[in-house]
C-alpha positions in Angstrom: -17.6 7.5 3.8 -15.5 4.3 4.2 -12.9 2.7 2.2 -11.4 -0.4 1.5 -8.0 1.2 3.4 -10.1 1.6 6.3 -12.0 -1.9 5.9 -8.5 -3.5 5.8 -6.6 -1.6 8.7 -10.1 -2.4 10.7 -10.0 -6.2 10.1 -6.5 -7.4 9.3 -7.5 -10.5 9.7 -9.0 -11.0 6.6 -8.5 -10.0 3.1 -10.9 -7.1 1.5 -12.1 -6.2 -2.0 -14.3 -5.0 -4.2 -15.5 -7.0 -7.5 -16.0 -5.9 -10.9 -19.2 -5.4 -10.6 -19.3 -3.4 -7.0 -19.8 -6.1 -4.5 -17.8 -6.4 -1.2 -15.8 -9.2 -0.2 -13.8 -10.4 2.6 -11.9 -13.7 2.8 -10.1 -15.0 6.3 -6.4 -15.5 6.1 -6.7 -18.2 8.5 -9.0 -21.2 9.0 -11.6 -21.7 10.8 -12.5 -24.7 12.8 -16.1 -26.6 12.1 -17.4 -25.5 15.4 -16.8 -22.2 15.1 -18.6 -22.5 11.3 -21.3 -24.2 13.0 -22.2 -21.4 15.0 -22.0 -18.8 12.4 -18.3 -17.9 11.8 -17.7 -17.9 8.0 -15.0 -18.0 5.8 -16.2 -15.2 3.1 -18.8 -12.9 3.4 -20.1 -10.0 0.7 -22.4 -6.8 1.3 -23.7 -4.3 -1.1 -21.6 -1.5 0.4 -18.3 -1.1 2.8 -20.5 0.2 5.8 -22.2 -2.9 5.3 -19.4 -5.4 4.9 -17.6 -3.2 7.7 -20.5 -3.9 9.6 -20.6 -8.0 9.2 -16.9 -8.1 9.7 -17.5 -6.3 13.1 -20.4 -9.0 13.9 -17.7 -11.5 13.0 -15.1 -10.2 15.5 -17.3 -10.8 18.4 -18.8 -14.2 17.3 -15.4 -15.4 17.0 -14.1 -13.8 20.3 -17.2 -15.7 21.9 -16.6 -18.8 20.2 -12.7 -19.0 21.4 -14.1 -18.4 24.9 -16.5 -20.7 24.7 -13.3 -23.1 23.6 -11.4 -22.2 26.4 -13.6 -22.4 29.2 -14.9 -26.4 28.2 -11.2 -27.1 27.0 
């Protein structure tokens, strides 16, 4: 079972919490530029359970890296 601490350790650039109604949330610690938002990068994510939130955060990390790589090559 994935815990809040596991997610926070693996995704240090995000603030992770569980709401009092049981949803799992994450908000980025830093800004996201408009191009990244247009390409699907999110400031805040939510999920039904910790595993789904961890998967969404992993997908965001991959997308953020791709956006940064594209910006570096077109720069």
